[in-house]
N, C-alpha and C positions, 0 to 999 in steps of 0.2 A: 148119515144120509142128509144130503142137501138137495134142494130143487133149484136148478139153475134159473136165471132170470128169463130164459126161454122156455122153461117148463120141463126140462130133462132131469132125470134122477142122476145124481152124482154120489158115489159111495167112496168113503175115505177110511183107510186103515189107520188105526191109532197106535199100533205097536207091531213088532215083527210077527207075532202070532196072528194078529188080526189081518195084517198084510197077506200072510200066507193063506189064511182062510178065504179072504176076499178074492185073491187072484186064482187060487186053485179050485175053490168050491162054489163061489157065488157068481163070478163073472162068466158070461157066455162067450163063445168063441168070437163073435162079431162085436162085442163091446169094446170101447176104446179104453186103453190102459195107459196111465201116466206115471212117471217117476222122474225126480230130479237126477240129472246125469252126475255120476261120480260123487254122490253124497248119500248118507243114510237118511231115510225119511219115509213118508207115507206113500203107499200105493193108492192111486186114485182111479176109479172106474166110472165111465159114463155108460149107463144102460142105453143101448141103441135099438133094442127090439128088432135086430137084424137089419137095421137101416143106418149103418155107420156113415154113409155118404150124406145123410140128411141132417147130421148134427151141425147146428149153426156155429160159425166161428166164435161167437160170444160165449157159447157153452164150452168150447174147447179152451178158450182163454181162461175162463173161470176155473175149470178143472186144473189147468196148469198152475194157476195162482194158489189153489188149495194144496197142490203137491208141494209147492215151495213153502207155504205156511207151515206144513207138517214135516219140514226137513231141517237138516243142519245148515242149509244154505239160506235160511230166512233172514240172516243178517248181512248177507253179501249184497253188493250193488247190482249184480245181474246174475241170474241163475238159468242155466239151460235146462229145459224140461223135455225129455223124450216121451213120445207117445206112439203107440202102435195098436193094432188089433190084439185082443187077448190071445188069439190063436197063435200069435208069434212070440208069446212069452212062455218060457220053459223053466221049470224048477229042476236043477240038477239033482240026481239021485243022491240021497244022504246029506244034502246041503243044509245049512242052518235055516231056521224059520225066516221067511221073508226074503231069502236070497234067490234071485232069478237071473236068467239071461234072456235077451230079447233080440229081435232082428226086424228089419223093414221099418225102422222107426223114422219119424220126422222129429225135428227139434224146434222148440219155440223158446225164445229168450224172454224171460220174465223179470221185471223189476219188482222185488219184494215190497210189500206194503210196509211202511214204517210206523 
């Protein structure tokens, strides 16, 4: 758990089981969900208290940076991070822990911290 510079709660999964639990059990439908595109890594959730439109751009950027820091893309020069509302994230039946599909995403390009 991290508090953003703007005061919003950001939750980060540390492994596939934690990602699974965070996404399927902890996150609310209107929370923002983040993951690095096409890479293994952390699921990140911004708790929105049913006000996703109120999350400031700085918090969105910070959550995306945390997603990159917890992924295989942390050493690349640029990492695309997808984010969407949790209600658009689905876990396919019988899939491995942490594996999800999602839709209605936006993408933010993040330069990983060196």
